[in-house]
C-alpha positions as MATLAB code, in Angstrom:
seq = 'MIYTILGCASGAAVSFFLRFAVHVNHISLWLALSYVFIAVQANYTLRLSILEKGKRKEAAVLALKTMAGGLILVVFFYNLAIGNIGAGAGTDNLPPVTAMRATCMILAGTLLWLYGGRAAIRFPNTARVVLAAILAVSPAILFLTAELCWNSALMEMNFSKIMINVIIYALLEVFAVNLWQKRMRGLTLLYVLIWIAGTANHFVLQFRGQPIIAADIFAAETAFSVAAGYTYKMDNGMSMSFLIVYFMAALTGAAAVRADALECPGCFQWKVAGRTFSLKRSVIRRCVCCLAAAGILTGWINSCDFAEKYHIVINFWEQKQTYQSAGIAPGFITYLQKMKVKAPEGYSSEKANAILDPYMDKKTAESSTASQVKPTIIAIMNESFSDLSVLGPLECVDEQLSFLRSLKNDPNIVEYGWNYVSTLGGGTSTTEFEFLTGNSISNTNGINPYADFRFDNVPNMAWQLKEQGYKTIALHPEAPANWRRNSVYPAMGFDEFLSMDYFKDAERTVWNRVSDLGNYKKLIEVYEKQTGPAFLFNVTMQNHGGYEIDAIEENKKVSVDDEYSQYTDFQAYQSLINESDKGLQYLIHYFETADKPVIICFFGDHQPWLNNEFEDRLRAAGRTELDTDLSVEEKSYTVPYFIWSNFKTEEDLAIQNTDGIDIVSTNYLGTLVQKYAGLELSSYDAYRMEQRADMPVFNFCGYYTAEHEWHYIGENTKYQPWLNRYALIQYNALFDRRKDMRYYLP';
ca = [
       7.741   27.440  -49.319;
       9.234   29.070  -46.213;
       6.450   27.636  -44.013;
       6.983   24.159  -45.375;
      10.707   24.457  -44.645;
      10.037   25.674  -41.108;
       7.526   22.864  -40.564;
       9.979   20.262  -41.786;
      12.650   21.784  -39.555;
      10.324   21.353  -36.579;
       9.804   17.714  -37.482;
      13.547   17.267  -37.937;
      14.173   18.752  -34.476;
      11.859   16.198  -32.906;
      13.505   13.436  -34.918;
      16.937   14.605  -33.705;
      15.676   14.612  -30.105;
      14.298   11.100  -30.484;
      17.478    9.751  -32.033;
      20.135   11.356  -29.877;
      18.735   12.876  -26.687;
      16.383    9.954  -26.062;
      18.645    7.316  -27.657;
      16.174    6.005  -30.226;
      18.885    4.959  -32.647;
      16.806    3.136  -35.227;
      14.723    4.602  -38.037;
      11.475    2.793  -38.726;
       8.404    3.368  -40.846;
       6.528    4.412  -37.709;
       9.159    6.900  -36.606;
       9.143    8.328  -40.126;
       5.348    8.550  -40.011;
       5.597   10.482  -36.755;
       8.121   12.815  -38.363;
       5.816   13.458  -41.345;
       2.841   14.160  -39.055;
       4.771   16.680  -36.946;
       6.241   18.346  -40.037;
       2.880   18.717  -41.782;
       1.131   19.910  -38.645;
       3.889   22.423  -37.879;
       3.673   23.701  -41.455;
      -0.104   24.187  -41.200;
       0.087   25.886  -37.807;
       2.779   28.294  -38.978;
       0.784   29.223  -42.069;
      -2.336   29.768  -39.984;
      -0.621   31.982  -37.400;
       1.304   34.132  -39.897;
      -1.006   34.458  -42.892;
      -4.364   34.536  -41.087;
      -3.926   36.846  -38.113;
      -7.522   36.377  -36.991;
      -6.834   32.714  -36.359;
      -3.787   33.061  -34.139;
      -5.686   31.806  -31.094;
      -6.767   28.732  -33.036;
      -3.185   28.275  -34.221;
      -1.893   28.481  -30.645;
      -4.367   25.819  -29.505;
      -3.368   23.584  -32.419;
       0.307   24.094  -31.600;
      -0.210   23.110  -27.923;
      -2.167   20.008  -28.895;
       0.486   19.054  -31.436;
       3.216   19.484  -28.824;
       1.260   17.300  -26.394;
       0.872   14.591  -29.031;
       4.551   14.873  -29.912;
       5.543   14.581  -26.254;
       3.490   11.416  -25.869;
       5.221    9.999  -28.966;
       8.611   10.823  -27.458;
       7.728    9.070  -24.191;
       6.559    5.938  -25.984;
       9.512    5.745  -28.375;
      11.900    6.223  -25.454;
      10.314    3.375  -23.474;
      10.364    1.179  -26.583;
      14.048    1.962  -27.061;
      15.076    1.062  -23.494;
      12.937   -2.072  -23.432;
      10.337   -1.104  -20.825;
       7.607   -1.888  -23.352;
       7.486   -3.829  -26.590;
       7.619   -7.476  -27.628;
      10.695   -8.203  -25.512;
       9.395   -6.696  -22.289;
       7.005   -9.461  -21.267;
       3.358   -9.163  -22.110;
       1.464  -11.211  -19.489;
      -0.463  -12.988  -22.296;
      -1.532   -9.617  -23.731;
      -0.486   -8.047  -27.064;
       2.712   -6.023  -26.605;
       2.858   -2.297  -27.261;
       4.804   -2.190  -30.512;
       5.964    0.887  -32.409;
       3.134    0.304  -34.912;
       0.388    0.135  -32.278;
       1.741    3.072  -30.309;
       2.245    5.307  -33.357;
      -1.108    4.525  -34.978;
      -3.108    5.054  -31.801;
      -1.267    8.218  -30.762;
      -1.454    9.786  -34.224;
      -5.109    8.790  -34.631;
      -5.940   10.201  -31.213;
      -4.041   13.410  -31.861;
      -5.706   13.913  -35.261;
      -9.117   13.398  -33.679;
      -8.168   15.849  -30.949;
      -7.051   18.410  -33.546;
      -9.670   18.037  -36.256;
     -12.360   15.628  -35.046;
     -14.621   18.464  -33.935;
     -14.657   19.948  -37.429;
     -15.576   16.589  -38.914;
     -18.403   16.192  -36.385;
     -19.824   19.591  -37.354;
     -19.634   18.693  -41.018;
     -21.192   15.227  -40.552;
     -23.520   15.644  -37.531;
     -25.568   12.488  -38.118;
     -22.435   10.371  -38.235;
     -21.159   12.080  -35.078;
     -24.382   11.188  -33.235;
     -24.086    7.540  -34.284;
     -20.431    7.448  -33.170;
     -21.303    9.076  -29.852;
     -24.096    6.582  -29.223;
     -21.669    3.743  -29.969;
     -19.121    5.245  -27.560;
     -21.699    5.451  -24.780;
     -22.690    1.833  -25.437;
     -19.200    0.345  -25.327;
     -17.639    2.643  -22.702;
     -18.425    0.415  -19.666;
     -16.512   -2.471  -21.264;
     -13.647   -0.191  -22.313;
     -13.484    1.346  -18.836;
     -13.180   -2.180  -17.442;
     -10.281   -2.933  -19.810;
      -8.662    0.404  -18.971;
      -8.631   -0.409  -15.255;
      -7.520   -4.044  -15.560;
      -4.884   -3.784  -18.301;
      -2.726   -1.639  -16.014;
      -2.077   -4.398  -13.514;
      -4.092   -7.610  -13.921;
      -1.909  -10.315  -15.460;
      -4.787  -12.805  -15.017;
      -7.268  -10.696  -16.998;
      -7.688  -13.277  -19.775;
      -8.616  -15.931  -17.182;
     -11.387  -13.901  -15.514;
     -14.808  -15.501  -15.243;
     -17.479  -13.994  -17.553;
     -19.901  -13.376  -14.682;
     -17.229  -11.375  -12.831;
     -16.582   -9.356  -16.003;
     -20.280   -8.492  -16.224;
     -20.313   -7.286  -12.598;
     -17.446   -4.957  -13.483;
     -19.214   -3.716  -16.618;
     -22.410   -2.964  -14.685;
     -20.454   -0.987  -12.073;
     -18.727    1.040  -14.795;
     -22.062    1.563  -16.591;
     -23.488    3.176  -13.449;
     -20.375    5.324  -13.085;
     -20.722    6.314  -16.760;
     -24.351    7.401  -16.328;
     -23.351    9.475  -13.326;
     -20.306   11.084  -15.025;
     -22.042   11.826  -18.340;
     -24.974   13.538  -16.671;
     -22.810   15.369  -14.149;
     -20.762   17.095  -16.864;
     -22.359   16.631  -20.262;
     -20.734   19.462  -22.207;
     -18.482   17.842  -24.841;
     -18.881   14.654  -22.768;
     -16.169   15.925  -20.434;
     -17.612   13.897  -17.583;
     -16.993   10.675  -19.515;
     -13.509   11.821  -20.539;
     -12.698   12.605  -16.913;
     -13.993    9.168  -15.891;
     -11.645    7.514  -18.393;
      -8.705    9.431  -16.926;
      -9.651    8.687  -13.307;
     -10.093    4.972  -14.001;
      -6.692    4.847  -15.702;
      -5.110    6.639  -12.726;
      -6.747    4.133  -10.354;
      -5.451    1.186  -12.378;
      -1.971    2.701  -12.604;
      -1.901    3.418   -8.866;
      -2.903   -0.182   -8.190;
      -0.097   -1.345  -10.478;
       2.558    0.541   -8.516;
       1.125   -0.327   -5.089;
       1.256   -3.993   -6.075;
       4.783   -3.558   -7.364;
       6.090   -1.887   -4.223;
       3.929   -3.483   -1.515;
       2.697   -6.725   -3.001;
      -0.951   -6.003   -2.136;
      -3.564   -3.986   -4.055;
      -5.229   -0.750   -2.990;
      -8.022   -1.325   -0.487;
     -10.462    1.130    1.055;
      -8.383    1.547    4.224;
      -5.493    2.865    2.085;
      -7.498    5.999    1.347;
      -7.059    7.015    4.986;
      -3.328    6.375    4.687;
      -2.881    8.388    1.480;
      -0.715   10.985    3.209;
       1.641    8.238    4.362;
       1.854    6.873    0.825;
       2.636   10.285   -0.674;
       5.325   10.933    1.931;
       7.328    7.862    0.853;
       6.438    7.907   -2.863;
       9.619    9.755   -3.850;
      11.704    6.800   -2.671;
      10.577    4.553   -5.520;
      11.351    4.309   -9.239;
       8.395    4.237  -11.625;
       8.547    2.490  -14.997;
       6.007    1.948  -17.756;
       5.083   -1.550  -18.822;
       3.029   -3.022  -21.651;
      -0.264   -3.228  -19.796;
      -0.127    0.293  -18.424;
       0.966    1.670  -21.807;
      -1.786   -0.115  -23.729;
      -4.332    1.144  -21.220;
      -3.076    4.711  -21.693;
      -3.266    4.423  -25.487;
      -6.887    3.296  -25.219;
      -7.730    6.185  -22.881;
      -5.994    8.735  -25.124;
      -7.770    7.506  -28.249;
     -11.196    7.199  -26.574;
     -10.926   10.620  -24.933;
     -10.089   12.213  -28.282;
     -12.855   10.326  -30.101;
     -15.401   11.193  -27.410;
     -14.475   14.857  -27.431;
     -14.781   14.999  -31.216;
     -18.087   13.142  -31.478;
     -19.579   15.114  -28.578;
     -19.342   18.463  -30.377;
     -22.984   17.815  -31.266;
     -23.890   16.399  -27.841;
     -26.632   19.019  -27.654;
     -28.674   16.518  -29.654;
     -29.077   14.638  -26.388;
     -30.651   17.633  -24.659;
     -34.392   17.697  -23.926;
     -35.954   20.825  -25.461;
     -38.123   23.177  -23.464;
     -38.176   24.132  -19.842;
     -40.369   24.213  -16.767;
     -41.598   27.569  -15.498;
     -43.198   28.619  -12.238;
     -43.949   31.829  -10.391;
     -43.058   32.718   -6.821;
     -44.051   36.094   -5.344;
     -44.662   37.487   -8.814;
     -41.260   36.345  -10.141;
     -40.962   33.785  -12.910;
     -38.426   30.985  -12.557;
     -37.475   28.440  -15.204;
     -35.449   25.273  -15.345;
     -34.398   23.401  -18.456;
     -35.827   19.939  -18.794;
     -32.351   18.669  -19.654;
     -31.028   19.852  -16.287;
     -33.854   18.034  -14.504;
     -33.217   14.896  -16.551;
     -29.500   14.994  -15.795;
     -30.071   15.498  -12.073;
     -32.513   12.589  -12.008;
     -30.045   10.362  -13.878;
     -27.152   11.328  -11.568;
     -29.193   10.651   -8.450;
     -30.555    7.402   -9.863;
     -27.098    6.078  -10.803;
     -25.585    7.102   -7.470;
     -28.557    5.696   -5.566;
     -28.523    2.359   -7.391;
     -24.771    1.887   -6.901;
     -24.869    2.949   -3.245;
     -27.902    0.784   -2.536;
     -26.291   -2.155   -4.308;
     -23.128   -1.861   -2.205;
     -25.016   -1.386    1.068;
     -27.611   -4.120    0.579;
     -25.657   -6.844   -1.207;
     -22.788   -8.867    0.239;
     -20.577   -9.090   -2.864;
     -18.475  -11.945   -1.500;
     -21.487  -14.142   -0.776;
     -23.775  -13.098   -3.639;
     -21.215  -13.215   -6.448;
     -18.939  -15.931   -5.038;
     -15.943  -13.636   -4.646;
     -13.345  -15.522   -2.636;
     -11.877  -13.196   -0.018;
      -8.205  -13.791    0.592;
      -7.116  -11.470    3.396;
      -3.676  -13.016    3.175;
      -3.165  -12.566   -0.610;
      -5.583   -9.771   -1.520;
      -4.101   -9.603   -5.010;
      -5.699  -12.962   -5.830;
      -9.155  -11.655   -4.959;
      -8.637   -8.589   -7.148;
      -7.298  -10.645  -10.060;
     -10.243  -13.033  -10.074;
     -12.975  -10.434   -9.454;
     -11.566   -7.219  -10.947;
     -10.465   -4.048   -9.221;
     -13.970   -2.562   -8.770;
     -15.731   -5.595   -7.192;
     -12.542   -6.408   -5.259;
     -12.383   -2.919   -3.800;
     -16.084   -3.006   -2.894;
     -15.756   -6.447   -1.299;
     -12.967   -5.326    1.033;
     -14.821   -2.067    1.679;
     -17.786   -4.093    2.909;
     -15.500   -5.967    5.290;
     -14.077   -2.800    6.837;
     -16.782   -2.808    9.482;
     -15.788   -5.402   12.042;
     -18.853   -7.296   13.175;
     -19.257   -8.593   16.707;
     -18.407  -12.299   16.993;
     -21.386  -14.617   17.006;
     -23.029  -14.618   20.426;
     -21.010  -11.642   21.666;
     -21.921   -9.799   24.839;
     -19.851   -7.785   27.284;
     -20.969  -10.219   29.997;
     -19.389  -13.108   28.098;
     -16.128  -11.179   27.736;
     -16.134  -10.423   31.463;
     -16.827  -14.063   32.292;
     -13.785  -15.152   30.266;
     -11.489  -12.578   31.863;
     -12.770  -12.805   35.417;
     -10.741  -15.912   36.390;
      -7.586  -14.052   35.363;
      -8.163  -11.338   37.954;
      -6.789  -13.709   40.614;
      -3.792  -14.609   38.449;
      -3.146  -10.929   37.795;
      -3.222  -10.215   41.545;
      -0.766  -13.031   42.258;
       1.638  -11.780   39.603;
       1.310   -8.185   40.799;
       2.462   -9.190   44.278;
       5.793  -10.359   42.833;
       6.259   -7.328   40.575;
       9.623   -5.620   40.779;
       9.913   -2.496   42.891;
      12.608   -1.132   40.583;
      11.064   -0.061   37.319;
      13.494   -0.315   34.394;
      13.472    1.936   31.353;
      11.705    0.061   28.567;
      12.901    0.705   25.010;
      10.960   -0.910   22.167;
      12.461   -0.500   18.692;
      10.397   -1.509   15.679;
      12.917   -1.376   12.851;
      11.506   -0.621    9.392;
      11.708   -3.652    7.038;
      14.418   -5.254    9.191;
      14.691   -8.946    8.406;
      17.071  -11.845    8.054;
      16.179  -13.235    4.639;
      18.030  -16.486    5.330;
      14.785  -17.564    7.011;
      13.432  -18.051    3.467;
      16.378  -20.052    2.161;
      20.166  -20.397    2.368;
      22.070  -17.083    2.065;
      25.747  -16.895    2.915;
      26.004  -13.107    2.647;
      23.729  -12.591    5.635;
      26.317  -14.045    8.023;
      28.560  -11.058    7.404;
      25.903   -8.390    6.906;
      24.114   -9.267   10.156;
      27.220  -10.296   12.052;
      26.466   -8.219   15.157;
      22.850   -9.340   15.348;
      24.010  -12.956   15.084;
      26.590  -12.394   17.835;
      23.858  -11.297   20.258;
      22.624  -14.883   20.449;
      25.548  -15.590   22.791;
      25.391  -12.269   24.644;
      24.900  -12.907   28.401;
      22.433  -10.000   28.514;
      20.080  -11.611   25.974;
      16.765  -12.679   27.455;
      15.201  -13.994   24.244;
      16.544  -14.162   20.702;
      14.811  -15.659   17.691;
      11.944  -15.250   15.239;
       8.931  -12.970   15.591;
       5.894  -13.661   13.397;
       4.115  -10.560   12.072;
       0.891  -10.100   10.098;
       2.044   -8.024    7.143;
       4.525   -8.244    4.288;
       6.219   -5.473    2.327;
       4.193   -2.668    3.940;
       1.513   -1.931    6.500;
       3.993   -1.006    9.224;
       1.307    0.180   11.608;
      -0.353   -3.246   11.725;
       2.715   -4.642   13.501;
       2.771   -1.547   15.686;
      -0.881   -2.118   16.575;
      -0.311   -5.740   17.553;
       2.691   -4.911   19.736;
       1.083   -2.010   21.601;
      -2.403   -3.485   22.117;
      -1.836   -7.248   22.231;
      -4.599   -7.680   19.674;
      -4.339   -9.506   16.360;
      -5.028   -8.267   12.841;
      -6.624  -11.653   12.165;
      -9.634  -10.458   14.180;
     -10.049   -7.161   12.292;
     -10.899   -8.488    8.791;
      -7.430   -7.451    7.663;
      -8.245   -3.775    8.194;
      -5.381   -1.519    9.208;
      -6.593   -0.236   12.609;
      -4.562    2.989   12.526;
      -6.376    3.958    9.333;
      -9.900    3.300   10.549;
     -10.275    2.731   14.308;
     -10.691    5.090   17.240;
      -8.132    4.641   20.030;
      -9.386    6.917   22.784;
     -10.870    3.937   24.638;
      -8.571    1.118   23.508;
      -6.375   -0.511   26.196;
      -2.726   -0.541   25.224;
       0.811   -0.709   26.539;
       1.192    3.066   26.937;
      -1.916    3.209   29.134;
      -0.740    0.371   31.317;
       2.739    1.771   31.822;
       1.404    5.232   32.656;
      -0.700    3.593   35.352;
       2.567    2.323   36.855;
       4.346    5.658   36.843;
       6.044    5.582   33.455;
       6.552    8.510   31.137;
       5.599    7.351   27.652;
       7.338    8.748   24.567;
       6.964    7.713   20.923;
       9.677    8.507   18.348;
       9.549    8.304   14.554;
      11.827   10.287   12.204;
       9.182   10.908    9.535;
       6.027   12.999    9.111;
       3.806   12.783   12.218;
       0.673   12.298   10.098;
       1.979    9.037    8.600;
      -0.519    6.306    9.529;
      -2.357    8.993   11.550;
       0.176    8.604   14.358;
      -0.330   12.245   15.355;
      -3.907   11.252   16.256;
      -3.391    7.654   17.367;
      -0.479    8.195   19.790;
      -2.173   10.889   21.921;
      -5.350    8.787   22.008;
      -3.283    5.832   23.214;
      -1.913    7.944   26.046;
       1.619    8.714   24.906;
       2.902   11.792   26.721;
       5.063   12.909   23.780;
       5.485   12.139   20.109;
       8.852   13.181   18.665;
       8.740   13.104   14.866;
      10.670   14.548   11.916;
      11.304   17.978   13.459;
      13.141   16.397   16.368;
      15.315   14.402   13.942;
      16.117   17.266   11.544;
      19.814   17.285   12.475;
      20.190   13.487   12.553;
      22.499   11.579   10.205;
      20.950   10.664    6.855;
      21.046    7.807    4.385;
      19.373    7.029    1.003;
      16.451    9.225   -0.088;
      17.471   11.619    2.698;
      15.998    9.321    5.322;
      17.301    9.279    8.864;
      19.773    6.419    9.231;
      19.422    3.855   11.980;
      22.623    5.164   13.561;
      21.289    8.728   13.490;
      17.977    7.475   14.884;
      19.631    5.675   17.802;
      21.730    8.688   18.695;
      18.559   10.775   19.038;
      16.932    7.948   21.001;
      19.860    7.991   23.427;
      19.464   11.773   23.794;
      15.859   11.247   24.898;
      16.866    8.441   27.267;
      19.507   10.608   28.933;
      16.952   13.311   29.687;
      14.701   10.981   31.677;
      14.757   11.197   35.469;
      12.260    8.424   36.170;
      10.940    5.240   34.581;
      10.244    5.753   30.887;
       8.792    3.812   27.972;
      10.416    4.790   24.677;
       8.703    3.388   21.599;
      10.798    3.991   18.483;
       9.786    3.299   14.860;
      12.751    3.669   12.466;
      12.759    4.470    8.743;
      16.134    3.692    7.123;
      15.268    0.367    5.457;
      12.033    1.452    3.780;
      11.722    0.674    0.043;
      12.450    1.362   -2.793;
      15.626   -0.524   -3.078;
      17.594    1.153   -5.852;
      21.239    0.128   -5.972;
      22.215    3.431   -7.633;
      20.951    5.278   -4.553;
      23.458    3.475   -2.312;
      26.826    5.146   -1.765;
      29.598    3.228   -3.501;
      31.501    2.525   -0.280;
      28.358    1.133    1.361;
      27.385   -1.353   -1.325;
      27.768   -4.980   -0.276;
      28.134   -8.207   -2.228;
      25.491  -10.919   -2.173;
      25.513  -14.603   -3.082;
      26.558  -15.080   -6.703;
      23.378  -16.917   -7.672;
      21.326  -13.869   -6.658;
      23.705  -11.103   -7.746;
      21.503  -10.088  -10.689;
      18.781   -8.892   -8.319;
      19.923   -5.352   -7.611;
      17.027   -4.597   -5.269;
      18.217   -7.463   -3.050;
      21.765   -6.065   -3.117;
      20.478   -2.581   -2.225;
      18.408   -3.994    0.625;
      21.331   -5.974    2.057;
      23.486   -2.843    1.841;
      20.966   -1.052    4.051;
      20.724   -4.013    6.437;
      24.503   -4.001    6.772;
      24.311   -0.382    7.950;
      21.435   -1.276   10.277;
      23.598   -3.933   11.886;
      26.306   -1.342   12.571;
      23.759    1.030   14.079;
      22.458   -1.761   16.302;
      25.973   -2.441   17.541;
      26.357    1.223   18.515;
      23.060    1.109   20.435;
      23.816   -2.031   22.436;
      27.366   -0.977   23.240;
      26.041    2.265   24.678;
      23.539    0.576   26.992;
      26.054   -2.009   28.154;
      27.557    0.763   30.262;
      24.252    2.352   31.361;
      23.975    2.756   35.126;
      20.172    2.463   35.197;
      18.214   -0.762   34.560;
      17.193   -0.944   30.893;
      15.338   -3.555   28.881;
      15.381   -3.342   25.066;
      12.953   -5.110   22.758;
      14.023   -5.026   19.111;
      12.033   -6.432   16.171;
      11.385   -5.827   12.478;
       7.967   -4.685   11.339;
       7.891   -6.876    8.212;
      10.053   -8.271    5.446;
      10.747   -6.056    2.413;
       8.911   -6.451   -0.871;
      11.584   -7.512   -3.347;
      11.694   -9.033   -6.818;
       9.135  -11.863   -7.005;
      11.474  -14.106   -8.952;
      14.223  -13.722   -6.342;
      11.908  -14.513   -3.439;
      10.357  -17.501   -5.241;
      13.808  -18.946   -5.949;
      14.955  -18.393   -2.377;
      11.813  -19.964   -0.898;
      12.134  -22.955   -3.229;
      15.765  -23.442   -2.160;
      14.763  -23.276    1.500;
      11.795  -25.647    1.379;
      12.306  -28.947    3.215;
      10.396  -32.216    3.279;
       8.836  -31.211    6.595;
       7.455  -27.926    5.250;
       3.800  -27.412    4.447;
       2.379  -24.680    2.223;
       1.462  -22.723    5.357;
       4.862  -23.102    7.009;
       6.546  -21.882    3.819;
       4.252  -18.860    3.620;
       4.818  -18.111    7.299;
       8.529  -17.734    6.577;
       7.663  -14.571    4.622;
       6.059  -13.167    7.779;
       9.074  -13.917    9.973;
      11.476  -11.260   11.266;
      14.242  -11.269   13.892;
      13.560  -10.172   17.461;
      15.450  -10.050   20.699;
      14.899   -8.905   24.261;
      18.043   -7.604   25.942;
      18.477   -6.277   29.471;
      21.370   -5.025   31.567;
      19.860   -6.621   34.676;
      18.977  -10.190   35.580;
      15.387  -11.178   34.828;
      13.642  -13.478   37.264;
      12.224  -16.154   34.938;
      12.649  -17.673   31.504;
       9.460  -17.394   29.461;
      10.939  -18.342   26.086;
       9.218  -20.920   23.883;
      11.206  -22.702   21.173;
      10.349  -24.334   17.878;
      11.634  -27.744   16.799;
      14.996  -26.174   15.868;
      15.449  -24.861   19.404;
      14.969  -21.215   18.303;
      12.911  -18.806   20.420;
       9.624  -17.882   18.729;
       6.898  -15.352   19.433;
       4.266  -13.341   17.571;
       3.875   -9.596   17.893;
       0.559   -9.746   19.739;
       2.359  -11.426   22.666;
       5.625   -9.523   22.483;
       4.631   -6.321   24.299;
       3.191   -8.239   27.231;
       6.281  -10.448   27.317;
       8.503   -7.373   27.687;
       6.401   -6.072   30.584;
       6.575   -9.477   32.236;
      10.382   -9.552   31.961;
      10.517   -5.985   33.274;
       8.820   -7.232   36.445;
       5.723   -5.073   35.980;
       2.085   -5.697   36.799;
      -0.080   -7.206   34.073;
      -3.756   -6.843   33.264;
      -6.253   -9.709   33.213;
      -6.188   -9.534   29.410;
      -2.387   -9.885   29.508;
      -2.636  -12.858   31.836;
      -5.190  -14.459   29.506;
      -2.909  -14.028   26.476;
       0.088  -15.457   28.351;
      -1.952  -18.593   29.019;
      -3.101  -18.713   25.397;
       0.535  -18.375   24.335;
       1.405  -21.575   26.160;
      -0.904  -23.484   23.777;
      -0.442  -21.245   20.707;
       3.043  -19.640   20.877;
       2.501  -17.954   17.504;
      -0.731  -16.357   16.314;
      -0.772  -14.056   13.308;
      -2.811  -13.084   10.288;
      -1.888  -16.242    8.385;
      -2.381  -18.917   11.032;
      -1.047  -20.222   14.307;
       1.672  -22.512   15.625;
       0.842  -24.839   18.489;
       2.704  -26.231   21.475;
       2.630  -29.535   19.549;
       4.761  -27.873   16.831;
       2.045  -27.831   14.180;
       0.947  -25.013   11.872;
      -2.758  -24.430   11.260;
      -4.726  -21.964    9.181;
      -7.097  -19.691   11.101;
     -10.147  -21.306    9.471;
      -9.189  -24.899   10.249;
     -11.400  -26.843   12.633;
      -9.014  -27.917   15.394;
      -9.114  -28.441   19.128;
      -7.734  -24.899   19.463;
     -10.931  -23.339   18.142;
     -12.169  -22.386   21.644;
      -9.003  -20.294   22.106;
      -9.647  -18.544   18.789;
     -13.273  -17.880   19.665;
     -12.439  -16.479   23.105;
      -9.640  -14.314   21.719;
     -11.913  -12.821   19.041;
     -14.625  -12.126   21.604;
     -12.295  -10.421   24.103;
     -10.572   -8.413   21.363;
     -13.923   -7.088   20.139;
     -14.688   -6.074   23.702;
     -11.319   -4.318   24.038;
     -11.524   -2.464   20.721;
     -15.168   -1.581   20.192;
     -17.276   -1.976   23.319;
     -17.489    1.515   24.816;
     -19.033    0.047   27.980;
     -16.292   -2.479   28.696;
     -15.118   -3.050   32.251;
     -11.668   -1.418   32.353;
     -10.664   -3.433   35.416;
      -9.759   -6.280   33.090;
      -7.457   -4.156   30.957;
      -5.419   -2.230   33.521;
      -2.806   -3.542   35.978;
];
């Protein structure tokens, strides 16, 4: 009787925790069933550990498994209680995770985990049949496990695409099962890894708006360094996927107790130098199966163009759409295959030289008028800095970006307007790449160059300025390994890279990030130490996601337009932007009194990734009769920029849109700054300045012409020769190790 009482007390303790500590304030049949299970199991474990001393180890294992099952129940009931999952949480056309489904699957999985092995030993023939069935259906279940986590369009997927996924998972299953066959742990591990991959894709989509691609593997350290700044919540799809994995892992482990039935009896024996060696046939079979599965999958990926063969539509702009229609595995493989940038059709270094050769004379003419006084050049790429009124009407921005707006009438402003970037919600280094090299992401298959390219022979702004006597310094207040900057910057020719250690005493903001004000104060310190011409390239961090309003200090929270006040991530973002505006004011006021010539280029790296519903509403409110689908999408790739100098520049190079606002794209911006600074340009720079006259904006999405028209990159227009020449020269600049450097240096 005492053990039953103690067991019931254990169940009551869990019930109390669920009801009060975790705020599950309703009693249901399923909560009661959970209580009964925990009480009975606790009773049995106590009896086993006290009355049968020889089975204490078994009792301890049972207790740990029971606690794990109980913990999973607690997590699910908590998320049901707060509305993260369940019928009211939105199901994306999939069955919601109800208390009944969660309880039944968790209890069934836990019981199989606890006692399934005993049943398999008692009924071995049944266990073999169950195991065979598991092996047969696992590829399909692995597919569901991966897609349920994130793919809201799963029910609309084409059958042929589903079969491609299933075949991929079947090959992975053969490899995993034969790699670690004992208790089918290889298959169990595969289930867990696939669920982790699907869950990771879910959160990357949530925070960045784009799925995981192969290039992200090389940026994993960057992702981990900022991961703590986000809030992670369960949803129905992810929860259902976990329940499937938990149940299947438990069922597989139970049925596989008799997995030795799959072994091949006997062994091979041979003698060497009088010694006899043997090898089990099962080991040979497993090795052959592993190698065969790996070889087939590798050969398939290397020899078959997935996009062409299986009609997978590649959308470098909205990669999520490709993944949703094809599935995460074929989508990942498709983008992996595109990571290698192929030479443009008809490419040769001689053709690149022939295009650039006429610009040698133009470069020489411009060099003769170059200024003898070399100003300090400060380029500030501000993390997620944007003016969201570009999407649609927002009154709150007038106040929260009041200083930035006032610069439009500042007599020291050289250009002020909109800069068009090639990334949204993340991928900071793509904007960085375009600014420093003058190249475009549109010619790299959407690959993030910092993650995959070598830079020891790539012409860039740091190289060019060093050739003209500049000291080149990069500053970023975060980990130096983020986006491989600790490798990329030295290869580019930067003399110094000042990262988080240099900023350790700087002022902080949310998530303990260096504030823009603290960043600028350290930037000024570096400027004051310079005795000659210097190029300071500064990447900030303050405005990085996630945008949690509770993380903002009460006195720094701002109000937003009433119609959008329910979107707390928008309010948090605008609160950060308000502080950015103050930091910017401090920076400009300092340099207004500088006694040395200074030119400052300021621009955002991309817009933030905020609530989809908010952005859709704002874009809809801002759409006009003159807008096209492309022009509306381009608004999401638009950030503020300005060029400011405390000396008079010799010429006006600004190009305006139909509203009379200065416009540029990042691939032109770095060269534009050098031109205003009165410095010598390369032939490649001179070429791009001429291209800019016809195509003032050129980014990943499309281009804007001197005739004030937007075009997609793939459209057949009279500007196609410019696109072809640009792609050819960029390939020469990035990948041709035998390129003629005369065309890329001043």
